[in-house]
N, C-alpha and C positions, 0 to 999 in steps of 0.2 A: 625174670630175672634172668641177664644178659647170660646168654653163653659164647665160651669161646673156642677157637681151631689154635691147635699148635701151627707155629709159623714155619718157615724153611729153612732149611740147611745151607742154601748157596749164596754166595755172599755177590752184590753186583756192584758197580759203580754208576755215578751220578754225579750231578752237577746240584749244587745246592743255588736254586731259583728264587727263595725267599722264606721268609725266618716269620711266621707268624704269632707266635710266643716264644717265651724263655724254654719251651719244654718239646718244641715240635720244629722240622723243616720240611719243607715244601721241594722234594730232588726232579729231577728231569733228566730221564735216559739221554746217553751220549750217543746220540744215531745221526746217522748221514743223510737218512732218508730224507725226501721233499714233506715241508710242513713241518707242523710243531710236534715236538717229541713226544710220548706220551709220560706222564709222571704222577708222583706218589706221594702223599702227605706221609710222614714218618713221625710219629712221638713216640720221643725215648721212653723207654722202657722204665719203669718201678717210678718213674720222676713226676713230682707234681709242682710244675712253676707257678707263681706268684700270677692271678689274673689277672689282662688287661682291663680296663674301665670300656664296655661297647656304650652306644652312641645315648648323652647324658646319665650318665655313671662315672663312677669313679673308680681308679686301682686300687688294686691289691698294694697294701706296702712291698716296695722292692721290683713291682709288674716289669718297668720300663726298665731298670737295669737290668735285668732278668732276659728280659728279649735286647738290649742291646747288647749284652755279652755272648751270647749266642750269634746275634746278625753279626757281628763284626768278625766272630770268630772264624764264620765259613762259608757268609751270603759270595757266590760266586765260584768259592771253591768246588775240587775235585773229591768226594769222598766214597767211601766204602760201607755200604750197609746190609743189616739182614733181619729180614722181620723175625720175630720171635715168635707172636700169637699176633692173634688180630680178635673183634670184637665186631661181630658182623651186624650186630642190631643197630650199632651206633657209627658202622662204616668205618673203624679205625682198626690203623697196622700200628702197632706197637712193634721197634725195634732196637737194635744196638749200629750204631756210627762210627767210624772209624774216619778218622780226621788224619791222613798220613797213618803214623801206627799208635796214633793218640787216640783214646776212647772218648766222643766226644761228652758222653753222659757222665765220666768220672771227672774230665775236666769242668763242666758246670758246679757237678756238687762241692768237689775241694775248693773252688770259688764261693760255695755258699749260695746258689744264684737258684737253687731248686731242693726239695727234702726228696726223702724216701722213703716211697709205698713199699712199706714190707711185706704185702702178698695182696693179688687182687682178690676178690669172689669167687673166682673159679681159679681149680688147682692148674698150675700153669702158667699163671696170670705174673709171671716174675720174671725180671731182668737176669739173664745165668751170671750175672755180676753184678747181684745183689748183693753176695756179703762185701764185696770191695767197696761198694758203695756207700753201703752204712759204716764202714771206719773213715770215709772219705767225708762221710757229714759229720760222723763226731768230731774229727779232726778238726771242720770247720767252725763246727759252733765253739768248741775250746777255744781258738783263736777270734773268734767275732768276727770271721768273713761274711760278706754279702748279706742277704737278708737275717744274719744270726749276729748283726753287728749290736754291741755293747753300750755305743754311744747315745747320749740321751737322747730321741726327739728324732733321730735318725729315720726312723719309721715313718712320722709325716711328714718330714722333709722330702722321702724319696718319694709319695704322692703327686701328683704332677697335677697345676690347677689349670684343666682345660677350660679353655673359651668355649662356646657353642658355635656347635659344627654350621659353618655356611652352605655345608651341600646340602639340599633342599628346603633352605629355607635365607635366600639371600638377605632376606635383614637382620641377621648375623654377623652380616661385615659389611664394613663402610669402605667399597669397593674402589671409590673414586680417590677415599681417606689415604686409603694402602698404595693406591698407584702413585699419589702426590709423592709421597712419602721416600719411595722405594724407587719411581721413572728411572730406567738405566741404572742401578745399583744390585749387585745380585746379594740376592737372599740364599740363607743355608733352607735344606730343607732334605726331608728326607720321605720316599716316594712310598707312600702305604698299597696303594692301587692303579691297575691299569686296566681303566674302561673300554680304551681302543688303541690302535698306534698312537694315535694323537692326543688323547686326555689321558692326565692323570690326576689324581688324589693326592696332597702332599699334608706331611706337615711341618709350618711354616715353622723353623727357629728361631729366638729359645722361647716363643711366648706359645708353643704348642697349636697355632691355626691350622684347623682341619680344612681345607679348600682343595677347590676342582681348578686345572689349568687346563685351556685349549693351547695346543703348540701355535705358535703364530706363524703364518707364513704357509700353512699347509692342511689336509685335511687326509686323512687315513680310511681305506673302505671301513665300514659301519660293522659292528658285531651283531647285528641286527634287535630281535628284542626276543628274550626267554619270557616264559611261563611263570607268571609272575607266584604262584601259592607255592610251587616246588622250591621256587628262590627262598622262600622266607623260609620255608621249613630246614632246609640244609644249612641256613645261616645259624638257623637258632640253634640245631642239633650242634655243631662246629662249636658254635659259642658257650651252650650252658653244660654241655657234658665234663666230667672234671676227670679225664686222663681215663676213661676207662671205666669213671666208679659210676654207675647206674644207680646209685641210689639217688639221685637227682630226682626233684618232681617229674613225672612224664605231662608229654601234650596232651590237650585236652582232644579229641577229635573234631573234625570240621564240623562248623555249623553247614546247617545249607546255604547262608548267605556267603561263605567262604567258598560254597564248591560250586552256586555260580560264579562266583567272578572266577575263580579260576578255569571253569568252562570259558569263559568271555576271551580270558589270557590267553588262554590257548589257542582260541579260533583267531585269534588279531596277533599271534606269534608271527617272526619277521626273522628268516634267517640270515645267516652275516653275507656282508660281501663275497665275491672273491678276492679271497687274498685277505680277507680282513683278519682272519685266525693267525696271519704267519705274521701280518704287521703289531698285531698284538701281542705277541710273542717274545719278536725282535725288538720291542720298547721293554718291555719283562723282563730279559734277561740283562739290558743293559741300566734299569734305572728302577725296577721293584727292588724296596730293600735297602736301598741304597744312596748314600750320601749325594745329593745331584745341586747345581747354584741354580735357582729360578730368575731369571731377570725379567720382570713386568714390563710389556709393550706397551698395552691396554686395555680396557673395557670393553665389553658390548653393551646394547642398550639393553642387554636384562642381567647386566653388572657381571658376568660371567668376566673371568680372568685371562687375558689373552697374554701369555709368556714365553720367550725362548729357555729352554730344554738346555743344562750340558750335565754330563754326566764323565764322572771319572773313565779315564783310561791309560793306565799306567804312570806316566809323572806327569801327562797332560788330560786337559777335558776336552771334548766333543759334542757339537753340536745336534743335539738325537735331530733336531727338523731337516739337515742336511742329510744325515746321514739314511733317515729312511725315502728322502727324494731320490738319492743318489742309487739306492737299491731299489726302486720302482714300489714300494711300500706305501706309498704316498703323494698325493700330488698337491702344484703350489695355488693357493687361493691368495687372488689379488687385495683383497680386503683386508684381511686380516695381515699381507704380507707388508701393507702400507704401513704400519703401524711401526715398522722396522726400518734401520737405518739401513740408508742406496748399498751399501756393499753388501749387506744380510741378503737382503733381497735380490741382487745381480747373483749371486749365489745359488738359491733355491732356483731360480729361473733357469741359470747354464746347465745344472743338475740334473732339473726335470727335463732339458730337452735334452741332455744325452740319454739319460733313462729313455725318452723316447725313441731316438736314435736306434738304442739299444734293444729298446721294446722288453725291457725287463717286467716281471709279474704283471703288474696292473694294466701294462701296455703293451703284452704280448699281442693283441690284434687290433693293435692304434693303428690307423689308417693315414698317414700327414696329409695336409690341406695341398691343394694344387699349388704351385708357385713359379715364378718366372723368372728365379734365379738359379744358377747351375756351376756349380764349383769350379776351380781352374784348378789343376791339379800340376806340379813340379814346371813353374813356368815361370821363374825364377831369374833373374838377371840385374846386372849395374848395368849405368850408362850417366851418361851427363841431362842433366836439367837443361832443354834447349829453351821451353816457352810452360809460363804458368798463366791458363787459360782463364781461371780464376782460382778462389780460394780452398775450391775442392777439387780441380783436375790442374793434370799438369803433362806434359808433352816431352818424354827422354829419350834420348837418342842410344839404343843400345850396342854398346861396345863389340857385341859380338855378331854384327850386320857389319858389312863392307860401307864404309864412308862414303857419301856421295848416295847410296841404294833407297830407294823412295821406301824403302820396309824398314830401313833403318831408325827413325821414330816411333815412336808408341805412346799413345794416349795414353794415360793413367787417369782414370777417377780414382780418390782418396776411398776408400772402403768405409760407412758404416756411417758417414758424414754428409751434412749437407750446409753449404755456405748460400749465403745470397747468389743472385743471382744477377749476373755481370749484365743483361738486357739484350737488345737485338737492336742497331742502331737503322738499320734496313726497314725495321719493321715499328720506327719510332718508340722502341722499349727502352725505359732509363734503366739504369743501375738501380739495384735496389740499395736500402743503407747499409752499409758497411761492404758494400761488395766491391769498391774500387779500394778499400783498406784493406781489407781481406788478402785480394791478389798482390796490394804492394806488399803486403807482411809476406809474404812467400818470395814474392820476386827478389826483393832485397838480402833473404835469406840463400834461395836455391839456385837462382841464376847462373850455371856455368859450374856448379858442382858435382861432384861425383857423388850417384847415390846406389843403394840396391834395392830393387823393389820385388817385394813377394806378390805375387799375383795370387789372387785369391778367388772372385767369383766374378763371372759375368751375369748382365740382366737385361731382359730385352724391356724396351720403352718405347714411349711414342714420340714421335719427331717434334710434334706437337706442343708440346709442355713436358717434357719428362717424366709423367705421370707414367708407372709403372701398369705393365700391358700382359695379359693372360694368355693371351693369343697371340697369333703371328700378321697386323694386318700389316696392307703395303706400306703403310705411311710410319713403322717402327724399326729400328734398328738396336744392335747386342750395343751395351757399354759393360767396357771390362774395370774392373776394380781392384784393390792391391792397396798392401800396404808399402810407404818407401820411408828410407830409411838416410837420413843424412850423414854420412860417413864421419864427417869432421867438423860436427855442429860448432857454432860461435854464436855466443848470445850475443842477441840484440836487443835493442830498446824497449821493454815495457814486455819481455819474455819471462815466464812463470818460471821462478829458479827449480820448484822442483819437477818442470817439466825439461829443462833443458838436461838435466841428468837421466839416463836411463829411469825410466818408469821401474814400478813393481816388476813388471818382465821384464826387465833392459837385460839380465844375464842373456834371456835366451833372443834377444834384439842385438842385430850387428850394428846400429847405431840409432838417432833420436827419431822417433817417431814422428813424423810429418802430422801427422792428423792430430795428434794429440796433441802437437804444438798447436797447430791452429784452434782446438775445440777449448784447450786452456786458455788461450790468450781473449776467447770470446768472439771469435770470427765465424763460430759453426757451431752445429747441434748435431748433436747423436739421434740418427735414426732409427727409432723403437721398430725393430724386426719383430715380424712374426715366428709363430713357431714355423720352423723347418727352413725359414729363408738362411741364403747362406750370409754370413758376416763377416767381419773382422777377424782374425786370429788374437788381435788383442782388444776386444770389445770391452773387457772389465777397467779396461785402463783409457781409454775413450770415455765410460763413465763418469769416473773419477776425475778425469779434468773439468770436463761438463762441471760438476759438484763442484769445483773449486771457482769457474768462472763463474757460476751463480752467486755462489759465496759471497766472492770478490765484486762483483756487478761490475762485469769488466765487457767491454765491446756492444753484441748486440741485447747483454744483459743488462746493461745500464741504464738506470732512468731518464738518462741526459738526454735530450736533441741528440740525432747523428750529425755528426759534421757531412757538412755542404760544398761540393767542390762544382763549378760550372766552368767545363770545357768548349771552347768553340771551336766548330772540328772546320777546320777551312776545304778539309779534301772533300767536303759535301756544299761548299760554296761557291761560288761564280769565279771566274779569274780575274774580274777584276776585283772583287773584294782580297783575293790573295796579292794582286800587286798592292792594294792597298797597304796591306800592313809589311808589305816589303822593308819602311825606313824602321820598324821596331826592331826586326833583324838584323838591321844593320846599324844599330846603335851600340852595339858589343860585336870587336872583332869573332869571338869564337863564346858561342854559348850553347849551356849544358842541354842536354837531348834524351830521352830513352825511344828506343826504336821499339812501336807497337804493331809492327807486322813488316814484314819479308814479303814487298808486291812480285819483286824479278830482284836479278841478280845486283841490280842497280837504283833498282827503287824501293822507296820505302815510305812507312806513315812513321812519322814521327810525332814523338808530345813534346812540347816545351812548357817544363812547368814554369820557367817564370815568366810567360807569357800567357800561361792555362790555355796553350791551343793544341790543337792539332795538325799538322801541317802533310802534303805532298813532299816529296826531299826526291832528288837524283843526282847522282856522280854527274862532276861537271867532266864532258869530252870522255869519258868512259860510258863502253855499252856492252852489256854481257848477250847471248843471241836470246832472243825472244821462245815468247811459251811453244812447247810441241818439237822446238828447233833443238839440235843434239848439243848436250850440255846444260840447255837450261836449268832442268834438274839439278843438277851439281853444282851448279852457279847460288842457286835458291839455297840449296842446305848448305854449303860454306858458309853462307852470312847469314844463316840462320844460327849456324854452332857458334860463329864468332859474333856476332851482334846482337842477337834477336833479344829484346828486353836488358839491354843494358846498358849503363848509363854512359856516354859517348858525349864529343864535341862538335858543334859542328862552327862551318863560316858559310854563310849563306853571299852569292853572287849576285846573282837574278833570281827573276822567274821568267817560265816562257809561256807560250799565248794558253797552253792547258791550264795555269795554276800552279804547274812544279814546281817547284825552289829548287835550283840548283846548286850547289856548292861541293867543298868536302867535307867527309867525316873522321874524325878521330875517334879510336878508342884504344887508352894507354899510350896515348903520343902517335900511337900505328895508323899511317892513313889506310885505311879499310882496300881503297882504290889499288891501291899497288898491292894488296894482298889479292884481288883479285886477278889484276894483270900475272902478279909473278905464277899463279896457278893455271894461266893459260885459258880462265875462263871468260875473257873479257879484252876487246878493242880500243885502242885509242880512236878518238873519232879526230883527223885532222883537221873538221869543218870549224870546230873549234876552236877560239885562237887559247894557243897555250900559256901566252902570259897572261892570260887571268887566271890562271889554276896553278893551287899553290903547290909547291911540290912538283910542278911541272916533268923537270928531269927525273925523280924518282919513276914516274910514270912511264916514261920513254926508257928507263934503265929493265925495269922490272917488264916491259912489253917484251924489248932484245931480249931477255934471259929466257921467257917461255918459248918465243920462236927460236932461237938457240937450243932449247930441251928437245922442240915440237910437243911441247905438252896439249894436253886437249883440243882444243880447237885449232891447233897450230902442228898438231902430229902429221898432216902430211904437206909443212910447208917445205919452198927447194927455192933458197935464195935467189931470185933471178932466172927460175924456169917457172913453165907452166902447162901445161896439155892443153895444146891445140885442138880445135875443133875438127880439123882435117888432118894432118898427119901425126897429129899432135908432137909436136915440135917447141913452138916458142909461145909467149904470152904473160899476160899481166900475175905479178904474183899478191897482188891484195884477193884473187876470187878465190873462194873457200871449195874445197876439195871432201869427198865424201866417197869411202870403200863401202858398196852397195851391191846388194841380189836383187834383182828384178824376179816381185812374185808376181805377176797377173799386167797382162796389156789388153787397154782397150783401143779403139777405134783412136783415128786423129792424131797418132803419135804420141799419144799417153800411159802412163803405165805407174805402177803402183812397184815400188824398191822399200828393203829394208835395208837398215843400216851394219854397215859388218861390226860386229864388237861392241856395241851397243849393251851395257849393263841391264837396259830395260828388257829385251829378248832375254836373256838368259834365265833370268828373276820370275819373268810371268811365264815363262814356260814351267817351270819348276812348279810354281803355285797350280797352275791346272795337274801338272803331273801328281800332285798331293791331293785331289779333289777326289772324293768318295762318291762318285756320282751315281744317283740310283739308276738301276737299269727298270725298272717300273715307269711308267708314263705319269707327270704330273698329273692329281687330281682336277677336275676341270672347275674351276671357280676359285680354288686356291691361288693359284697362278693365274694373272691374269695379264699376262706381257702386251703393252702398247706401245703403237711407234715415238719411235724414239729412246724406246730404252737398251740398254747394256744385258744380254743374256748369255747363256750358253748355246750353242746350235752345237749340232754334227751334222758335220761335211759328209755331203753323199760320198763324193770318191773315196775315202780311207778309213771312213766313219771315226772319224778322231773330233774331239768336242773342242772348240774355239768361240773364244770371245764375237758375239756377232750384234752389229744395232738394228734392233728392227726399223724395217724402212715400211713396209705397210701391214697393216692386219688384217684380219676380216670384220666386215663389218656388223655391228650387233652382237661382238663378242664371239667366244669361243662358245661351239655348240658340237666338236666330236673331235676327238685326237687326230683326226686326218684332216681337219683345218689349218688352210698353207699360209705359212706368213713369210715374206719376203724379206730376207736378211744380206747385211753389209758386212762381212768378217773384217774387224776394224784392223786386225795385225796380218792382213796377207793380201785386201784391196775385190776379191773378187765377191760375188754376189749371187743366191740362188735364192730358188722358194722351196722352203721346208717342213715339214707337218710339224702340230703341234708339240706328239707326242717324242720328237726329236728335240725341243726344246725346254730348256732347265734356268732355275732361277739364278744369277750369279753373287758371292759375298759382294757389297759395299766396297770392301778394300780391293776386288778387285777389278771392280767396273770403273772406279774412279780414276784407273794410269790411262793414258792417252795410247790410245790406237796406235801400233809399229811402224805400219803402212803410209808412207807418203807417196802422195800424187807427183807424179813428173811429168815433164813434156820435153822434148827434142827442141833444143832452141836452133834458132835463125831456119826453120822448116816449116811450111804447110803440107800437112799431108794425108788424104783425103778421108772423111769420115766414112764409116762402114757402108754407110747408105749409097755413099759416089763411087761414080766407075774408080777401081783400083784403088777401094777402100779395105774391102775385102784380102788383098794380096797385098798389102801392107803392112796390115796388123799382120797374117800369118808370116811373111820375112821377118819382121820387128819378135816374133815370139820365136820365129827360128834359132836367130840370134842370141836371144837374150833369157829362154825360159830357160833353167837347168837349175839343179841342186848343187852343182860343182861350179857354178858363172859368176864370176863378180867382175863388178865393173868399178870403175875411177869416173864421178860423177861430178864435172864443175859446173859450180851453181852460175849462171849467167846475172839472171835476177829473178824474181820473186814474183809471181803473180796471183794476187788475190780477188781477181774480178770471179772467181767462182763461188765468193761468199765465203762464210766460217761454219755454216752448218756439213757434217759431215754425211756422204755418203759417196756411192761407187760416180765419179769424175765430177766428185765437188768439192769445196775447200782450197785451201792455198795447195799452189802449182809451185814447184821446183822448174824452170827452165834451164833446162842441161846441157850439157856435151857427154856423151856418154863414150866411153872408151873402154875395150874389153882389157882385161890384165895383161895377156902378150900380144897384144896387136900394138899397131902402130895405126890404125885407122878406124877412125870416131865412127860409131853408131850412124850418128849424123850422115857423115860422107857417105857412107854405105848405101844407106838412104835416096841419096841423090843418085850413085852411081847405077844404081838397080832402075833408077826410072820410078820410084814409087814416090816420091815427093818431090817440092821444089822448093827454091829458095823465097825468104820471104823479101817484099820489096824493099829496096836502098830506099834511107831518105836523105832529104837535101843534105841537111847536117849530121854528120857521121863523126863519131872517134875514130881515133887511127887505128885503136886495137881493134873498134869492130869490122873497119873498111877491109881490117888487115884479111880478118877472121873469113869475112863474106870473099874475097878475091881468092884465097885458098879454096872455100867451097864451089865457088863457080866453075873450076875447071873439072869438077867431078860430074855439075849438071852440065857442061856441055859436052861431056864424054856421052852421056846417056841419051840428048839433046843426037846424037853423032849417028848413034846408035839405035836409035828409033825405037827406045825399050820404055816399056811400062805406058805411062801417060802421055810419050810425047811419039807414039807409035802412028798417028795421024797428024803428026807434026807438030808446031808449037801452040800450047795451050793456055799461055799467058795472055787472054784475050779478057779476062772480067774486068768489068769497069772501073774496081779499084784500082786495077795496073793499068790499064790504056789511055782512058779517061786522060782528056786534055786538063790540064788548071784551068780552062772558064767552065767548061761544061761542070768537073766536079764542080765548082764554086755553085753552079744554079741548081746542079743535083743539089746540093747543102742548102740552097737559100728555097728550095721550093718544099723542103721537110720543115 
């Protein structure tokens, strides 16, 4: 006979977690501590509810209705309870439960769903409210409520007709048939058991099919494996004991076979995975004994049902899988997620990534894999699209950077998408299918438009093929990725209607997402990033656009053959072939064209769609400064802003000997040569016949206007006045005048200068100042500078870091930090040897900008070389007269000498032959060198222009003064006796003949 013990007088608060039957509740403590709280099963004292069927059994009449009444009344709600008495032999506690101020037992009895047991076998086994319960029971009987119904056949009708359970015997369920009938449709159900966080056992209504459902797309930590024998005993006690009545049949002792099975089960016990109990409890408090919706997604090879579970949360329904993953209590599983819709998969994947980043629960010790992407923060800007490089790359001119600055144009690769490659004509790589169409699609919508750019991440890629690189090899570069938004979108032909309007995240987007537009049109695919790789902030919208393109069979997803376009590139052909093509361009007066490249301020590569060819084109009679000359970059920047990839009209006049077509070019009826001339970035060439140039009078007016305003190349222009080589009084108004400072003096009258006011100087100095240069020397092997590389070098005189060109490197590579490198400082012109420890790699954005130091020589003079007599004295005098931070000079360019070649280094490259005059001096440095006897005049030519003859006559007076005073090279008399000056004409011819 079972004994009982008195209960507690203390009332406790708890929340109802489950309702196993019509007279019992499982309550959980309301605790804030980590992990599942303690819980207790409370049987309502003095009540007996009808028993629900066990497996293979039958319900007692009204058992299901009784349980449902109590479930709907209490599940998930806060209650107050007190244990009235316990029966230790069966492990049950009996008590009173209050829902607010209502006694739950009284509510159950008053509705007729349980009968009252007057007295247990032991004294005190009764509810303190027994008298009231008996009164309410009698009242329910009289009214025929619940189990006391007087309706004929009501008892039989209340018994459920349970089909065979599919749990443990899959043959009892046609899983594929159930899936086919209900795929994608929500099915009503009640969760009866939670095995682990992602596995539930459910009654599917209204047929009461008892099935096990694995939550699609996720897997929660395992609950391990418990001892089988103990589990069986516990379950049977719970099911068989009738509310504390121990008069039922007692269980027989375990047999030897059962004990052996129990011992083997105990030895095979597996403890739960970390956070397994927390995941199970998470699912229980949301789903156990609750009405849920099950959406079947698929069936695995073992006929297990895979589905999505939605539980009620107020007026809404929540996705159990998503909630588990977001809280770090389950991981994303690809094989079952593939059964789900794409949007649901994306949400799960994104939630898992965020949980990993936050290291929630099962991801506490997660170590992210190595990645070559790095987030870019707070680098948003607005600007105008200058160029569309390809379907996934554009160049935007930043509005916040001064116009014409080389830093204004920023290359932006569209985040998380990949379009067909444009190829490389130099490597004979042809554009991939749909590459031209993708670029043209963006060109017609973006060029010249204002956009908002949100920079998101950078990635290191190999130069060869754009593949990702996890290390930093010598042939890699960093690419910046971002999302670009068109502020004033205009719907184009073939645009996806849903893409033209802001997408799902449109309320947060400043305009139309360009990447979404490209992908939605079928011109690109979305990159499937690895975990922890940076990606677009609008990744979900991109995937949705890709799904639309695939379902619509657009672009690259189409089964049709891609369009083929053969473009004849006359820029790579011979000049003869270009001349042969001229008649085709003369057939129409004005021809539509698209500017593909801006080669210089006045020279371009054009696409002629009508003739399907590309040509080199140059303005007739208009020339801009050449490469590395002042204002060359500004002229290129202006033309890129105005005409790059725009629809233009051209009129071709002729073709030159190199195969370049000459003519005029208009954009919206504006002659672009006039724009250049008005900005002071070009000159008219008088040698070109003006009667052949359309709008010639407009060109002349534009140049005069720029001269009058002293713009750019005309900033030092004074009509009718020039600086002379001697006393600085008269001269030719066509010569270019520069304001310079001398930075280095070489021998032979050569020296380096920087142009005063050049925007590149301040820009590069700011960039160098902002660099975070590591004090530690570079690791040998990781940084291997070679001849011709541009690096950072520390100048020995003031320890400043400057851009330098490697002139000579140690043979056999770097062996120690003290190995010497010969470097040339490209911004100053000086050269020295520095150890490897004083070199650092330089960012490509800085190394690409040309050097600021310009090599010059004194015009009309022959200055002794350093190893000649008086060569050292000449160099020293020139240094004393020119070097100094406060000294500025006017440099009159007499001619340009290209005999030094294009190789940069000390004393090589293009030379500006100049007359140099100090700011507050009337005497040029050229004249001063002659006056001191440290140089002599060049030999006069038989045929000289009046200007040159006048300059030489003026300088000759200074040379005569030095001769008379026997200064410098004249101290022993006339030195003009070398062959080139004194040989008579006949002897000179013979000498030439022998050669």
